[in-house]
MDTraj code that builds the backbone (N, CA, C; nanometers):
import mdtraj as md
import numpy as np

residues = "MET GLU ASN ASN GLU VAL GLU GLU TYR SER GLU GLU GLU THR GLN GLU THR ALA THR SER ALA GLU GLU THR GLU THR GLN GLU GLU GLY GLN GLU GLU THR LYS ASP TRP LYS ALA GLU ALA LEU LYS TYR LYS ALA ILE ALA GLU ARG LYS ASP LYS LYS LEU GLN LYS GLU GLU LYS SER GLU PRO ASN LYS THR ASN THR GLU ASN THR GLY LEU THR ARG GLU GLU ALA ILE PHE TYR ALA LYS GLY GLY ASP ASP GLU THR LEU ALA LEU ALA GLN LYS ILE ALA ASN VAL GLU GLY ILE SER LEU LEU ALA ALA MET GLU ASP ASP LEU TYR LYS SER LYS VAL ALA SER MET GLN GLU GLU GLU LYS LYS LYS GLU ASN SER VAL GLY ALA SER LYS GLY SER GLN THR GLY ALA GLY HIS LYS PRO LYS PRO ILE GLY LYS MET THR GLU GLU GLU HIS ARG GLU HIS MET LYS LYS PHE VAL PRO GLU MET ARG".split()
xyz = np.array([
    [1.7173, 13.9851, 8.7298],
    [1.8291, 14.0272, 8.7919],
    [1.8899, 13.9554, 8.9482],
    [1.8114, 13.8893, 8.9733],
    [1.8805, 13.7932, 9.0825],
    [1.9439, 13.7271, 9.0597],
    [1.9848, 13.6483, 8.9106],
    [2.0523, 13.5816, 8.8828],
    [2.2058, 13.6593, 8.8826],
    [2.1677, 13.7503, 8.7905],
    [2.3229, 13.8916, 8.7869],
    [2.3703, 13.9036, 8.9155],
    [2.2837, 13.9219, 8.9996],
    [2.3076, 13.9213, 9.1703],
    [2.3746, 13.8594, 9.2289],
    [2.3167, 13.7371, 9.1853],
    [2.3913, 13.5901, 9.2316],
    [2.5424, 13.5550, 9.1706],
    [2.5284, 13.5884, 9.0565],
    [2.6810, 13.5486, 8.9967],
    [2.7885, 13.7089, 9.0746],
    [2.7112, 13.8237, 9.0465],
    [2.7843, 13.9316, 9.1309],
    [2.8443, 13.8870, 9.2335],
    [2.7842, 13.8397, 9.3093],
    [2.8112, 13.7919, 9.4852],
    [2.8782, 13.6913, 9.4558],
    [2.8636, 13.6438, 9.3707],
    [2.9722, 13.4962, 9.3546],
    [3.1404, 13.5094, 9.3052],
    [3.1181, 13.6190, 9.2063],
    [3.2515, 13.6773, 9.1394],
    [3.3208, 13.7430, 9.2937],
    [3.1928, 13.8079, 9.3466],
    [3.2861, 13.9231, 9.4693],
    [3.3182, 13.8171, 9.5691],
    [3.2180, 13.7461, 9.5916],
    [3.2806, 13.6390, 9.6949],
    [3.4397, 13.5233, 9.6587],
    [3.4292, 13.5204, 9.5515],
    [3.5435, 13.4690, 9.4344],
    [3.6710, 13.5143, 9.4580],
    [3.6607, 13.6762, 9.4570],
    [3.7874, 13.7250, 9.4672],
    [3.7643, 13.7320, 9.6205],
    [3.7489, 13.7669, 9.6967],
    [3.7619, 13.8068, 9.8530],
    [3.8176, 13.6337, 9.8934],
    [3.7994, 13.5265, 9.8420],
    [3.8478, 13.4301, 9.8921],
    [3.9602, 13.3872, 9.8285],
    [4.0221, 13.4409, 9.7109],
    [4.1354, 13.4300, 9.6073],
    [4.2158, 13.5142, 9.7042],
    [4.1659, 13.6258, 9.7377],
    [4.2715, 13.7215, 9.7943],
    [4.3001, 13.6396, 9.9449],
    [4.2635, 13.6729, 10.0085],
    [4.2530, 13.5884, 10.1046],
    [4.3088, 13.4328, 10.1278],
    [4.3168, 13.3506, 9.9972],
    [4.3453, 13.2327, 10.0132],
    [4.5047, 13.2923, 9.9882],
    [4.5841, 13.3904, 9.8925],
    [4.6630, 13.3939, 9.8778],
    [4.7577, 13.4495, 10.0339],
    [4.7114, 13.5569, 10.0688],
    [4.7113, 13.6181, 10.2299],
    [4.8194, 13.5069, 10.3071],
    [4.6850, 13.3948, 10.3334],
    [4.7293, 13.2929, 10.4046],
    [4.8776, 13.1789, 10.3434],
    [4.8627, 13.1988, 10.2131],
    [4.9977, 13.0955, 10.1455],
    [5.0890, 13.1869, 10.2299],
    [5.1369, 13.3163, 10.2080],
    [5.1848, 13.4008, 10.2012],
    [5.2090, 13.3957, 10.3233],
    [5.1438, 13.3677, 10.4435],
    [5.2005, 13.4057, 10.5894],
    [5.2548, 13.2319, 10.6032],
    [5.1852, 13.1603, 10.5735],
    [5.2276, 13.0069, 10.5941],
    [5.3779, 12.9742, 10.5381],
    [5.3844, 13.0743, 10.3786],
    [5.5143, 13.0331, 10.3293],
    [5.6123, 13.1460, 10.4162],
    [5.5686, 13.2023, 10.4866],
    [5.6931, 13.2255, 10.5656],
    [5.7043, 13.2023, 10.6701],
    [5.6238, 13.1523, 10.7313],
    [5.6093, 13.0963, 10.8777],
    [5.6899, 12.9842, 10.8497],
    [5.6947, 12.8792, 10.7264],
    [5.7566, 12.7599, 10.7204],
    [5.9004, 12.8103, 10.6759],
    [5.9619, 12.9331, 10.5958],
    [6.0709, 12.9685, 10.5835],
    [6.1554, 12.9792, 10.7365],
    [6.0600, 13.0650, 10.8269],
    [6.1283, 13.0796, 10.9919],
    [6.1922, 12.9321, 11.0528],
    [6.0492, 12.8221, 11.0223],
    [6.0592, 12.7427, 11.0581],
    [6.1801, 12.6225, 11.0206],
    [6.1873, 12.7098, 10.8696],
    [6.3100, 12.5750, 10.8005],
    [6.4400, 12.6269, 10.8403],
    [6.4567, 12.7788, 10.8263],
    [6.6081, 12.8008, 10.9022],
    [6.6619, 12.7628, 11.0184],
    [6.5182, 12.7857, 11.1695],
    [6.5122, 12.7494, 11.2705],
    [6.5660, 12.5935, 11.2771],
    [6.5282, 12.5286, 11.1707],
    [6.5108, 12.4062, 11.1862],
    [6.6719, 12.3535, 11.1438],
    [6.7498, 12.3897, 11.0706],
    [6.8577, 12.3542, 10.9941],
    [6.9469, 12.4124, 11.1000],
    [6.9548, 12.5371, 11.1327],
    [7.0184, 12.5793, 11.2730],
    [7.0431, 12.4866, 11.3218],
    [6.9244, 12.4582, 11.4128],
    [6.9021, 12.3347, 11.5272],
    [7.0109, 12.2477, 11.4882],
    [6.9711, 12.1617, 11.3124],
    [7.0161, 12.0419, 11.3002],
    [7.1674, 12.0842, 11.3211],
    [7.2259, 12.1985, 11.2731],
    [7.3842, 12.2201, 11.2287],
    [7.4722, 12.1667, 11.3777],
    [7.3632, 12.2586, 11.4910],
    [7.4174, 12.2506, 11.5816],
    [7.4122, 12.1374, 11.7082],
    [7.3460, 12.0358, 11.6355],
    [7.3612, 11.9337, 11.7316],
    [7.4527, 11.8548, 11.6235],
    [7.4560, 11.8540, 11.5146],
    [7.6198, 11.8200, 11.4641],
    [7.7155, 11.8761, 11.4978],
    [7.7356, 11.9312, 11.5234],
    [7.8498, 12.0195, 11.6176],
    [7.9056, 12.0072, 11.7220],
    [7.7859, 11.9441, 11.8204],
    [7.7882, 11.9285, 11.9680],
    [7.8606, 11.7684, 11.9586],
    [7.8241, 11.6940, 11.8387],
    [7.8565, 11.5611, 11.8610],
    [8.0079, 11.5684, 11.8136],
    [8.0408, 11.6123, 11.7323],
    [8.1803, 11.5945, 11.6820],
    [8.2449, 11.6591, 11.7971],
    [8.2137, 11.7985, 11.8889],
    [8.3751, 11.8102, 11.9728],
    [8.2898, 11.7286, 12.0706],
    [8.2031, 11.6551, 12.1194],
    [8.2052, 11.5570, 12.2535],
    [8.2651, 11.4445, 12.1592],
    [8.2830, 11.3975, 12.0360],
    [8.3628, 11.2853, 11.9512],
    [8.5174, 11.3479, 12.0056],
    [8.5840, 11.4747, 11.9435],
    [8.7021, 11.5152, 11.9495],
    [8.7449, 11.4924, 12.1212],
    [8.6493, 11.5602, 12.1599],
    [8.6863, 11.5323, 12.3539],
    [8.7251, 11.3958, 12.3642],
    [8.6694, 11.3014, 12.3613],
    [8.6810, 11.1510, 12.3886],
    [8.7773, 11.1042, 12.3256],
    [8.8412, 11.1605, 12.2244],
    [8.9261, 11.1114, 12.1208],
    [9.0600, 11.1741, 12.1911],
    [9.0707, 11.2467, 12.2510],
    [9.1731, 11.3796, 12.3191],
    [9.2217, 11.3298, 12.4297],
    [9.1033, 11.2372, 12.5507],
    [9.0983, 11.2092, 12.6451],
    [9.1736, 11.0628, 12.6196],
    [9.1504, 10.9982, 12.5454],
    [9.2222, 10.8626, 12.4995],
    [9.3698, 10.8654, 12.4427],
    [9.4119, 10.9840, 12.3900],
    [9.5749, 11.0185, 12.3073],
    [9.6251, 10.9803, 12.4494],
    [9.6413, 11.0605, 12.4798],
    [9.7733, 11.0653, 12.6215],
    [9.7759, 10.9383, 12.6846],
    [9.6894, 10.8633, 12.7398],
    [9.7271, 10.7008, 12.7234],
    [9.7898, 10.6181, 12.6600],
    [9.7837, 10.6644, 12.5233],
    [9.8607, 10.5898, 12.4107],
    [10.0036, 10.6154, 12.4403],
    [10.0788, 10.4991, 12.3620],
    [10.2158, 10.5088, 12.2943],
    [10.1818, 10.6052, 12.1907],
    [10.2305, 10.6726, 12.1483],
    [10.2639, 10.7279, 11.9921],
    [10.3400, 10.7191, 11.9300],
    [10.2989, 10.5238, 11.8066],
    [10.3712, 10.4898, 11.7106],
    [10.3445, 10.4590, 11.5988],
    [10.2270, 10.5503, 11.5482],
    [10.1966, 10.6004, 11.4348],
    [10.3047, 10.6799, 11.3515],
    [10.3471, 10.7676, 11.4687],
    [10.4234, 10.8371, 11.3120],
    [10.5385, 10.8283, 11.2751],
    [10.6381, 10.7605, 11.4071],
    [10.7708, 10.7482, 11.3940],
    [10.7247, 10.5719, 11.4228],
    [10.7143, 10.5048, 11.4499],
    [10.6869, 10.3286, 11.4692],
    [10.7958, 10.2779, 11.5929],
    [10.8093, 10.3841, 11.6687],
    [10.9094, 10.3290, 11.7991],
    [10.8267, 10.3950, 11.9036],
    [10.8569, 10.2641, 12.0177],
    [10.7889, 10.3284, 12.0994],
    [10.9232, 10.3980, 12.2215],
    [10.8814, 10.4245, 12.3399],
    [10.9711, 10.5582, 12.3808],
    [11.0570, 10.4536, 12.4115],
    [11.0884, 10.3393, 12.4394],
    [11.2181, 10.2662, 12.5497],
    [11.2883, 10.2403, 12.4065],
    [11.2194, 10.1717, 12.2976],
    [11.2959, 10.1957, 12.1686],
    [11.3710, 10.2630, 12.1359],
    [11.2964, 10.3756, 12.1107],
    [11.4204, 10.5118, 12.0628],
    [11.4961, 10.5806, 12.1932],
    [11.4552, 10.5408, 12.3077],
    [11.6207, 10.5574, 12.4164],
    [11.7623, 10.4271, 12.3950],
    [11.6339, 10.3349, 12.3432],
    [11.7421, 10.2128, 12.3163],
    [11.8531, 10.2328, 12.1913],
    [11.7594, 10.2864, 12.0704],
    [11.8719, 10.3433, 11.9524],
    [11.9499, 10.4397, 11.9936],
    [11.9243, 10.4994, 12.0662],
    [12.0055, 10.6618, 12.1165],
    [12.1021, 10.6116, 12.1988],
    [12.0967, 10.4708, 12.2778],
    [12.1972, 10.4148, 12.3320],
    [12.2981, 10.3321, 12.2546],
    [12.2898, 10.3198, 12.1035],
    [12.3376, 10.2950, 12.0530],
    [12.3144, 10.1539, 11.9505],
    [12.2039, 10.0749, 12.0313],
    [12.1704, 9.9645, 11.9814],
    [12.1164, 9.9316, 11.8514],
    [12.0620, 9.7842, 11.7656],
    [12.0714, 9.7932, 11.6665],
    [11.9576, 9.7583, 11.6402],
    [11.9246, 9.6236, 11.5410],
    [11.8272, 9.5870, 11.4978],
    [11.8274, 9.4476, 11.5595],
    [11.9418, 9.4176, 11.5501],
    [11.9901, 9.2866, 11.6138],
    [11.9679, 9.2851, 11.7929],
    [12.0284, 9.3709, 11.7954],
    [12.0534, 9.3876, 11.9788],
    [11.9431, 9.4165, 12.0321],
    [11.8448, 9.4435, 11.9649],
    [11.6979, 9.4884, 12.0355],
    [11.6207, 9.4085, 12.0198],
    [11.6169, 9.2676, 11.9068],
    [11.5481, 9.1657, 11.9033],
    [11.6136, 9.1039, 12.0604],
    [11.7096, 9.0748, 12.0625],
    [11.7976, 9.0368, 12.1637],
    [11.6889, 9.0898, 12.3131],
    [11.7543, 9.1875, 12.3018],
    [11.6674, 9.2361, 12.4228],
    [11.5098, 9.2442, 12.4721],
    [11.4508, 9.2122, 12.3337],
    [11.3166, 9.2454, 12.3571],
    [11.2618, 9.0827, 12.4027],
    [11.3711, 8.9772, 12.3600],
    [11.3370, 8.8350, 12.3724],
    [11.3642, 8.8586, 12.5408],
    [11.4755, 8.9002, 12.6166],
    [11.5725, 8.9010, 12.7569],
    [11.3591, 8.9578, 12.8044],
    [11.3773, 9.0597, 12.7648],
    [11.2679, 9.1470, 12.8631],
    [11.1246, 9.0659, 12.8379],
    [11.0648, 8.9991, 12.7570],
    [10.9535, 8.9256, 12.7581],
    [10.9995, 8.8167, 12.8432],
    [11.1319, 8.7174, 12.8042],
    [11.1122, 8.5945, 12.8685],
    [11.1481, 8.6438, 13.0717],
    [11.1883, 8.7155, 13.1248],
    [11.2389, 8.7660, 13.2282],
    [11.1080, 8.8778, 13.3092],
    [11.0332, 8.9322, 13.2143],
    [10.9285, 8.9998, 13.1792],
    [10.9300, 9.1468, 13.2759],
    [11.0595, 9.2268, 13.2183],
    [11.1053, 9.3490, 13.2441],
    [11.0763, 9.4169, 13.1853],
    [11.1225, 9.5765, 13.1888],
    [11.1388, 9.6818, 13.0841],
    [11.2334, 9.5976, 12.9484],
    [11.2555, 9.6826, 12.8774],
    [11.3203, 9.7016, 12.7427],
    [11.5440, 9.7609, 12.8260],
    [11.4515, 9.8548, 12.8802],
    [11.5500, 9.9284, 12.9346],
    [11.6314, 9.8568, 13.0555],
    [11.5923, 9.7821, 13.1242],
    [11.6141, 9.7002, 13.2060],
    [11.7270, 9.6030, 13.1393],
    [11.6360, 9.5013, 13.0579],
    [11.6785, 9.4395, 12.9846],
    [11.8141, 9.5117, 12.9070],
    [11.8344, 9.6116, 12.9258],
    [11.9384, 9.6556, 12.8301],
    [12.0954, 9.6352, 12.9621],
    [12.0355, 9.6411, 13.0895],
    [12.1351, 9.5965, 13.1733],
    [12.1553, 9.4882, 13.2031],
    [12.1046, 9.4031, 13.1656],
    [12.0874, 9.2516, 13.2422],
    [12.2465, 9.1983, 13.2021],
    [12.2844, 9.1186, 13.2894],
    [12.4389, 9.0647, 13.2492],
    [12.4179, 8.9727, 13.1159],
    [12.3320, 8.8925, 13.0781],
    [12.3342, 8.7879, 12.9892],
    [12.3070, 8.9025, 12.8122],
    [12.2470, 9.0053, 12.8774],
    [12.2203, 9.0927, 12.7618],
    [12.3573, 9.1216, 12.6930],
    [12.4478, 9.2037, 12.7691],
    [12.5469, 9.2705, 12.8446],
    [12.6913, 9.1598, 12.7198],
    [12.6650, 9.0398, 12.7786],
    [12.8049, 8.8929, 12.7378],
    [12.7224, 8.9219, 12.5811],
    [12.5969, 8.8485, 12.5889],
    [12.5701, 8.8049, 12.4489],
    [12.6356, 8.9447, 12.3487],
    [12.5591, 9.0582, 12.3152],
    [12.6206, 9.1658, 12.2633],
    [12.8109, 9.1619, 12.2623],
    [12.8324, 9.1477, 12.3402],
    [12.9853, 9.1626, 12.3414],
    [13.0506, 9.0158, 12.2769],
    [12.9905, 8.9343, 12.2519],
    [13.0166, 8.7818, 12.1647],
    [12.9882, 8.8389, 12.0327],
    [12.8827, 8.8961, 11.9891],
    [12.8405, 8.9256, 11.8653],
    [12.9302, 9.0453, 11.8005],
    [12.9821, 9.1216, 11.8782],
    [13.0886, 9.2427, 11.8771],
    [13.2438, 9.1653, 11.7891],
    [13.2691, 9.0458, 11.9096],
    [13.4280, 8.9938, 11.9196],
    [13.3815, 8.8615, 11.7555],
    [13.2645, 8.8765, 11.7418],
    [13.3024, 8.7975, 11.6200],
    [13.2784, 8.8650, 11.4995],
    [13.2007, 9.0053, 11.4847],
    [13.2054, 9.0916, 11.3883],
    [13.3269, 9.1350, 11.3233],
    [13.4236, 9.1741, 11.4844],
    [13.5836, 9.2120, 11.4355],
    [13.6849, 9.1097, 11.3938],
    [13.6500, 8.9813, 11.4166],
    [13.6744, 8.8780, 11.3646],
    [13.6911, 8.8620, 11.2182],
    [13.5573, 8.8937, 11.1561],
    [13.5138, 8.8485, 11.0348],
    [13.5936, 9.0186, 10.9489],
    [13.5725, 9.1163, 10.9943],
    [13.6446, 9.2665, 10.9647],
    [13.8475, 9.2018, 10.9567],
    [13.8666, 9.1601, 11.0880],
    [14.0402, 9.1494, 11.0162],
    [14.1024, 9.0196, 10.9691],
    [13.9723, 8.9208, 10.9519],
    [13.9876, 8.8420, 10.8356],
    [14.0537, 8.8729, 10.6891],
    [14.1952, 8.7970, 10.6477],
    [14.2282, 8.8004, 10.5219],
    [14.1217, 8.7150, 10.4178],
    [14.0538, 8.7714, 10.3264],
    [14.0202, 8.7025, 10.2597],
    [14.0775, 8.5676, 10.1498],
    [14.0740, 8.5084, 10.0866],
    [14.1516, 8.4314, 10.0094],
    [14.1981, 8.5142, 9.8977],
    [14.3073, 8.4355, 9.8262],
    [14.3838, 8.5542, 9.7304],
    [14.3059, 8.5257, 9.5609],
    [14.3287, 8.5381, 9.5280],
    [14.2282, 8.5566, 9.3528],
    [14.3470, 8.5257, 9.2694],
    [14.4651, 8.5154, 9.3082],
    [14.5817, 8.4522, 9.2436],
    [14.6606, 8.5555, 9.0958],
    [14.7397, 8.5048, 9.0451],
    [14.8296, 8.6463, 8.9929],
    [14.7502, 8.5992, 8.8532],
    [14.7560, 8.7205, 8.7383],
    [14.6460, 8.7516, 8.6030],
    [14.7860, 8.6466, 8.5149],
    [14.8696, 8.6078, 8.5340],
    [15.0126, 8.5856, 8.4785],
    [14.9887, 8.4306, 8.4799],
    [15.0140, 8.3073, 8.3875],
    [15.0181, 8.2074, 8.3035],
    [14.9129, 8.1256, 8.2586],
    [14.8505, 8.0183, 8.2967],
    [14.7870, 7.9772, 8.2297],
    [14.6129, 7.9795, 8.2530],
    [14.6251, 8.0743, 8.3582],
    [14.4731, 8.1677, 8.3254],
    [14.4819, 8.3345, 8.2507],
    [14.5767, 8.2993, 8.1853],
    [14.5724, 8.4216, 8.0633],
    [14.4857, 8.4166, 8.0018],
    [14.4076, 8.5654, 7.9738],
    [14.3155, 8.5965, 7.8680],
    [14.3895, 8.6146, 7.7795],
    [14.3591, 8.5501, 7.6591],
    [14.3738, 8.5914, 7.4953],
    [14.3241, 8.7135, 7.4698],
    [14.4102, 8.7651, 7.3232],
    [14.3496, 8.8746, 7.3069],
    [14.2276, 8.8467, 7.2581],
    [14.1552, 8.9757, 7.2024],
    [14.0011, 8.9519, 7.1931],
    [14.0528, 8.9140, 7.0019],
    [13.9849, 8.8792, 6.9468],
    [13.9817, 8.7913, 6.8365],
    [14.0294, 8.9119, 6.7665],
    [13.9361, 9.0178, 6.7204],
    [13.9548, 9.1248, 6.6166],
    [14.0919, 9.1878, 6.6546],
    [14.1099, 9.1522, 6.7824],
    [14.2758, 9.2567, 6.7441],
    [14.3897, 9.1726, 6.7524],
    [14.3742, 9.0374, 6.7346],
    [14.4951, 8.9587, 6.6537],
    [14.5168, 8.9800, 6.5664],
    [14.6870, 8.9261, 6.5509],
    [14.7222, 8.9253, 6.4003],
    [14.7068, 8.8064, 6.3556],
    [14.7112, 8.7865, 6.2339],
    [14.7069, 8.6454, 6.1323],
    [14.7362, 8.5330, 6.1921],
    [14.8754, 8.5418, 6.2372],
    [14.9361, 8.4179, 6.3304],
    [14.8862, 8.4037, 6.4227],
    [14.8733, 8.5171, 6.5315],
    [14.8410, 8.4632, 6.6100],
    [14.6874, 8.4382, 6.6824],
    [14.6065, 8.4474, 6.5403],
    [14.4697, 8.3809, 6.5325],
    [14.5136, 8.2512, 6.5050],
    [14.5584, 8.2212, 6.3784],
    [14.6156, 8.0723, 6.3249],
    [14.6488, 7.9465, 6.4909],
    [14.7265, 8.0266, 6.5660],
    [14.7945, 7.9369, 6.6952],
    [14.6753, 7.9711, 6.7733],
    [14.5920, 8.0476, 6.7776],
    [14.4482, 7.9949, 6.8673],
    [14.3393, 7.9209, 6.8754],
    [14.3842, 7.9001, 6.7251],
    [14.2865, 7.8156, 6.6985],
    [14.2955, 7.7087, 6.6856],
    [14.4695, 7.6685, 6.6294],
    [14.4984, 7.4902, 6.7113],
    [14.4913, 7.5010, 6.8349],
    [14.5343, 7.5544, 6.9115],
    [14.4917, 7.5500, 7.0857],
    [14.3302, 7.4777, 7.0676],
    [14.2330, 7.5357, 7.0173],
    [14.1184, 7.4996, 7.0255],
    [14.0112, 7.4023, 6.9556],
    [14.0571, 7.4390, 6.8350],
    [14.0062, 7.3564, 6.7309],
    [14.1176, 7.2298, 6.7426],
    [14.1073, 7.1030, 6.7440],
    [14.2291, 6.9962, 6.7130],
    [14.2288, 6.9482, 6.5584],
    [14.1226, 6.9459, 6.5259],
    [14.1176, 6.8833, 6.3579],
    [14.2191, 7.0126, 6.3032],
    [14.2646, 7.1259, 6.3115],
    [14.2892, 7.2167, 6.2969],
    [14.4741, 7.2088, 6.2858],
    [14.5044, 7.0733, 6.3959],
    [14.6545, 7.0452, 6.3931],
    [14.7260, 6.9991, 6.2754],
])
top = md.Topology()
chain = top.add_chain()
for i, resn in enumerate(residues, 1):
    res = top.add_residue(resn, chain, resSeq=i)
    for name in ("N", "CA", "C"):
        top.add_atom(name, md.element.get_by_symbol(name[0]), res)
traj = md.Trajectory(xyz[None], top)
């Protein structure tokens, strides 16, 4: 009987250890789940903080830059075009500004710039006012013949005599 008792005892012991193992597993799972969501929350919080810091740095650096990405123009160029400038005169004003070390708007007030723009405008007016070459009248030697399909038989023979020497 002792063997039976040992067997019974071992079965009871096995059941108790299995029950306690299941309880510890569920407790550990509960702790892991608690730790998991806490860890996830901390991770996402850290990511959000890094993004906020990055955005704040970008916002601080943006006001110092001239916004040329959207329009392609600087502030001075926009004012230049508003005052009636065009691409050719802009290039001239930029050259003057670079050589003399002044701003673009100050270059517009420079005497050299004003005289060059005035001479450019005079040349344009001369080109507009000049009379083009005459294209000549359409009568005489330059007269185009009738299309061959619309010629009469006699007109066709005359036309062939002019252009084919063997037909004469």
